[in-house]
C-alpha positions as CSV (number, residue, x, y, z in Angstrom):
1,M,-16.0,-14.6,3.8
2,Q,-15.0,-16.0,0.4
3,K,-12.4,-14.2,-1.7
4,Q,-13.9,-12.7,-4.8
5,S,-12.5,-11.6,-8.1
6,L,-12.0,-7.8,-8.0
7,S,-12.5,-7.5,-11.8
8,S,-15.8,-9.3,-11.5
9,L,-17.1,-7.1,-8.7
10,L,-16.2,-4.0,-10.6
11,S,-17.5,-5.1,-14.0
12,Q,-20.8,-6.2,-12.5
13,N,-21.4,-2.9,-10.7
14,A,-22.1,0.1,-13.0
15,Y,-21.6,2.5,-10.1
16,P,-19.7,1.5,-7.0
17,G,-18.9,5.3,-6.6
18,R,-15.6,5.8,-4.8
19,G,-13.6,2.7,-3.8
20,I,-10.6,1.8,-1.7
21,V,-8.7,-1.5,-2.0
22,C,-5.9,-2.5,0.5
23,G,-3.9,-5.8,0.5
24,L,-0.7,-7.7,0.0
25,T,0.8,-9.0,-3.2
26,P,0.9,-12.8,-3.7
27,D,4.6,-13.0,-3.0
28,G,4.1,-11.3,0.3
29,Q,6.7,-8.6,-0.5
30,K,4.6,-5.5,-1.3
31,A,1.7,-3.7,0.3
32,A,-0.9,-2.7,-2.3
33,A,-3.4,0.2,-2.2
34,A,-5.8,1.6,-4.7
35,Y,-8.4,4.3,-4.9
36,F,-10.8,5.2,-7.7
37,I,-13.4,7.9,-8.2
38,M,-16.5,7.8,-10.4
39,G,-19.1,10.4,-11.3
40,R,-22.5,10.8,-12.9
41,S,-22.8,14.6,-13.0
42,D,-20.7,17.0,-15.1
43,N,-19.4,18.5,-11.9
44,S,-18.2,15.1,-10.6
45,R,-16.7,14.0,-13.9
46,N,-14.6,17.2,-14.2
47,R,-11.7,16.0,-12.1
48,V,-8.2,14.6,-12.3
49,F,-5.7,13.1,-9.9
50,R,-2.3,14.7,-9.6
51,A,0.7,13.4,-7.6
52,E,2.3,15.9,-5.3
53,G,5.3,14.2,-3.8
54,D,4.0,11.1,-1.9
55,D,0.5,12.7,-1.7
56,V,-2.2,12.8,-4.3
57,M,-4.6,15.7,-4.9
58,I,-7.8,16.0,-6.9
59,Y,-8.1,19.1,-9.1
60,P,-10.8,20.2,-11.6
61,F,-9.9,19.3,-15.2
62,D,-11.6,22.5,-16.4
63,E,-11.8,25.1,-13.7
64,S,-14.4,27.1,-15.6
65,K,-16.9,24.2,-15.2
66,V,-16.7,23.8,-11.5
67,E,-20.1,24.1,-9.8
68,D,-19.6,23.0,-6.2
69,P,-16.1,22.1,-5.1
70,S,-17.0,21.2,-1.5
71,L,-17.3,17.4,-1.8
72,I,-15.3,16.8,-5.0
73,I,-12.0,18.6,-4.4
74,Y,-9.7,17.1,-1.7
75,A,-6.5,15.1,-1.0
76,P,-7.4,11.4,-1.2
77,V,-3.9,10.2,-0.4
78,R,-1.5,11.5,2.4
79,S,1.7,10.0,3.7
80,V,2.5,10.7,7.4
81,S,5.7,9.2,8.8
82,D,5.3,5.4,8.4
83,K,1.7,5.5,7.5
84,L,-0.4,5.9,4.3
85,I,-3.9,7.4,4.4
86,V,-6.4,6.9,1.6
87,T,-10.0,8.3,1.8
88,N,-12.9,9.5,-0.3
89,G,-13.0,13.0,1.2
90,D,-11.4,15.8,3.3
91,Q,-11.3,13.4,6.3
92,T,-7.8,12.5,4.9
93,D,-6.5,15.8,6.4
94,T,-8.4,15.2,9.7
95,I,-6.7,11.8,10.0
96,R,-3.3,13.3,9.1
97,D,-3.7,16.1,11.7
98,F,-4.7,13.6,14.5
99,L,-1.6,11.4,13.7
100,R,0.7,14.4,13.8
101,K,-0.4,15.1,17.3
102,G,0.1,11.5,18.4
103,D,-3.6,10.5,18.2
104,C,-5.1,7.7,16.1
105,F,-7.2,6.8,13.1
106,E,-10.3,5.9,15.0
107,N,-10.4,9.1,17.1
108,A,-10.0,11.2,14.1
109,L,-13.0,9.6,12.4
110,R,-15.1,10.0,15.6
111,T,-15.1,13.7,14.8
112,R,-16.5,13.2,11.3
113,G,-19.7,11.9,9.7
114,F,-21.1,10.8,6.4
115,E,-21.4,13.4,3.6
116,P,-24.2,15.9,3.8
117,D,-25.4,15.2,0.2
118,K,-29.1,14.5,0.9
119,P,-30.8,12.2,-0.1
120,N,-27.8,10.0,-0.7
121,Y,-25.9,10.7,2.5
122,T,-22.8,9.2,0.9
123,P,-20.7,7.2,3.3
124,R,-17.1,8.3,4.1
125,V,-14.7,5.5,3.5
126,S,-11.2,5.6,4.7
127,A,-8.1,3.3,5.1
128,I,-4.7,3.6,6.7
129,L,-1.7,1.4,6.1
130,H,0.7,1.1,9.1
131,F,4.2,0.2,8.0
132,D,5.6,-0.6,11.4
133,K,6.5,-4.2,12.0
134,P,4.5,-6.3,11.5
135,W,2.7,-4.1,9.0
136,W,-1.2,-4.0,9.0
137,Y,-4.0,-1.9,7.8
138,Q,-7.4,-0.6,8.9
139,M,-10.5,0.5,7.0
140,S,-13.5,2.5,8.1
141,I,-16.9,3.5,6.9
142,L,-19.1,6.2,8.3
143,K,-22.8,5.7,7.4
144,C,-26.1,7.5,7.9
145,A,-28.2,5.8,10.6
146,D,-31.6,7.5,10.1
147,Q,-33.7,8.9,7.3
148,E,-33.3,12.5,8.6
149,G,-29.5,12.4,8.2
150,K,-28.9,13.3,11.9
151,K,-27.3,10.1,13.2
152,C,-24.1,8.4,12.2
153,N,-22.8,4.8,12.6
154,R,-19.1,4.3,12.5
155,F,-17.4,1.0,11.7
156,T,-13.7,0.3,11.8
157,F,-12.0,-2.9,10.6
158,D,-8.5,-4.1,11.4
159,F,-6.7,-6.5,9.0
160,S,-3.7,-8.8,9.2
161,P,-2.3,-9.0,5.7
162,V,-2.5,-12.3,3.8
163,P,-0.5,-12.8,0.5
164,G,-2.7,-12.4,-2.5
165,L,-5.7,-11.0,-0.5
166,G,-7.1,-7.5,-0.5
167,H,-10.2,-5.8,1.1
168,F,-12.5,-3.6,-1.0
169,L,-14.6,-0.9,0.5
170,H,-16.8,1.4,-1.7
171,T,-19.5,3.9,-1.2
172,Y,-22.4,2.4,-3.1
173,I,-23.7,-1.1,-3.9
174,G,-25.0,0.1,-7.2
175,D,-26.7,2.8,-9.1
176,G,-30.0,4.2,-8.1
177,S,-31.9,7.3,-6.8
178,P,-31.1,7.8,-4.0
179,L,-27.8,5.9,-4.3
180,P,-27.8,2.7,-2.1
181,S,-25.0,2.8,0.4
182,F,-22.4,0.0,0.8
183,E,-23.5,-2.7,3.3
184,G,-21.5,-5.2,5.5
185,E,-17.8,-5.8,5.9
186,P,-15.2,-4.8,3.3
187,E,-15.3,-7.4,0.5
188,Q,-12.4,-9.9,0.2
189,V,-10.8,-9.7,-3.2
190,D,-7.7,-10.9,-5.1
191,V,-4.5,-8.9,-5.4
192,S,-2.6,-10.3,-8.4
193,G,0.2,-9.5,-10.8
194,S,2.5,-6.6,-11.1
195,I,1.4,-3.0,-10.3
196,D,0.8,-2.4,-14.0
197,D,-1.3,-5.6,-14.3
198,W,-3.4,-4.7,-11.2
199,T,-3.8,-1.1,-12.3
200,G,-5.0,-2.3,-15.7
201,E,-7.4,-4.8,-14.2
202,I,-9.1,-2.2,-12.0
203,W,-9.2,0.5,-14.7
204,E,-10.5,-1.7,-17.5
205,N,-13.3,-3.1,-15.3
206,L,-14.7,0.2,-14.1
207,N,-17.7,1.4,-16.0
208,E,-16.5,3.3,-19.0
209,S,-19.1,6.1,-18.7
210,N,-18.7,6.7,-15.0
211,K,-15.0,6.2,-14.2
212,I,-12.9,9.3,-13.7
213,S,-9.5,8.6,-12.0
214,L,-7.5,5.8,-10.4
215,F,-4.5,5.8,-8.0
216,V,-2.5,2.6,-7.3
217,R,0.6,2.2,-5.1
218,F,2.8,-0.7,-4.2
219,V,5.2,-0.4,-1.3
220,D,8.1,-2.8,-0.9
221,L,7.9,-3.9,2.8
222,K,11.7,-4.3,3.1
223,T,13.0,-1.2,1.3
224,R,9.9,1.0,1.7
225,K,10.4,1.9,-2.0
226,A,7.0,2.9,-3.5
227,E,5.7,2.6,-7.0
228,T,2.7,4.7,-8.0
229,R,0.4,4.7,-11.0
230,I,-2.2,7.3,-11.8
231,L,-4.8,7.1,-14.6
232,N,-7.2,9.9,-15.5
233,K,-10.0,9.8,-18.1
234,H,-9.3,13.5,-18.8
235,R,-5.7,13.7,-20.0
């Protein structure tokens, strides 16, 4: 699969939905992870990211406008021991709980399915970065397998990090009604520049009307020191 420009993929897609990128900086020194959310409805757009220690939570920007919190309020980022979990739903906590009892990423996601938001049946996308040596990362997508929303296909991908290379997994291939789900393997994309450069690249190329929040973290693989950036449209 050919490496693509992350900025081009984002700028050419008005609605990738929620997206995760994992990879390695060009110097091979830092693990990179990003997660963004987008929204079309007022309920979806009424959200902000907040850092809570090493974790990230989603909260309503205006609590008086919350309509249905069930699929929009969750912890997208959790740190557990030497692992970082990033997902687009409350499966973050399912994965964390399985890891705490000595189980694994794949088994946690076997207990979960796509989102019950008929007719979209939004995929659940997840990633985990393993900071043992040598470090590596996995990504997963849980997709609806039938028109009735009763069957689920589960795909997991294991990656060996390559300097300057990332993998991009998102919920939709574009806008539509119903929303068309992501297809195929995670897309190979570039990871370039400093954390601020990469954060700016992602944020500036997300559709201005639909983007809501962005999380980016770089982790130094020698010192384990982490740098985090969070951008919210509502400030």
